Each structure stands twice: as structure tokens, then as C-alpha cells.
N, C-alpha and C positions, 0 to 999 in steps of 0.2 A: 148716463155717461157710458162710454163703450165698455167699461170694466164690469158692467152689471150683467147678471144672467140668472136663470132659474136653476135651482139644484136639480141634479139628475139629467140635465140636458147638455148637449154640446159634445165635443170630441173627447173620448176617453184618453187619458194620458198613457203613453206606451214608451218603453225604452227607445232612446234615439231622439226623442222630442226635447226641445229646449225652449220652454215658454218663459215669458217675462210676467212676473206678478207685479202689478202697479197700484199699490194702495194710495189713497188720497186722504191723509190725516187732515181733519178740519178742527180748527181751534175755536169755533164759535159756539152758539147756543144749541147745537144739535139740529139745525135746519138742514135742508137738502142741498144738493149740488147739481150742477149741470155743466156741459161743455160750452165754452165760449163759441162765438160764431166761426172760429177757425177749426172747430170740431175736435180740439185736443186739449186746450188750456182749461184747467178746472176753475170754475167760478162757484162761489157759495151763494145760496139764496139770500142769506142775511148780510153779505158783504164782509164776513169774517175772513181771517187768514186761512190759507190752505197750502199744502205742499204736495207735490207729485214726486214720489220716489219709485224706484224700480229695482227689482231683484230678479236676476236671471238664474234659472234652475235647470239643470240637466236631469232628465229622467233616465236612470240607468237600471240595469238588471238587478242591482243591489238596493235600489230605492233612489229617492231624490238627492241631488248634490247641488248645493248653492254655489254658484260660480261668481257672484258679485263680490268684489273685494270689499273689505271693511277695515276701518281704522282700529288698531288696537289701542285701548286707552286705559 
């Protein structure tokens, strides 16, 4: 899936960047996942349920700041 990468590789985060962190929680037996033919929709190898969430984070001089709104509960 596009969210995968090797540690220590890729673009270093710097102030001014605003990346989106997109975890895919999987509720199945621990099998793998892949992107559907559309290149984006998550599909699990074992057919279990999955969800695609997103968190937007601003990288500031003072550290990361989560921009994604969340419900207070």
C-alpha cells in the first residue's frame, strides 16, 4: 500500500510541512492488506473489515501540531 516505507528513507520532516498520516486499522486475523484496483481503497487479504483514517499534522518550529479535529467525548 502507498503508506508503507523503509525506516530512515524518504523526505526528512521540516517546519512548514503538513503531512497526512493515514493508518489503516484492520479487524481481522492479522493478515496483510493491499490497495484495491483503484489504487487507494484498502482491502485485507483475509476479507476482514478495515478502516482508513487520516490525521493532518503541521510540522512547526516547536514540534508537530495535530490539525485534525476530534470529537470530545
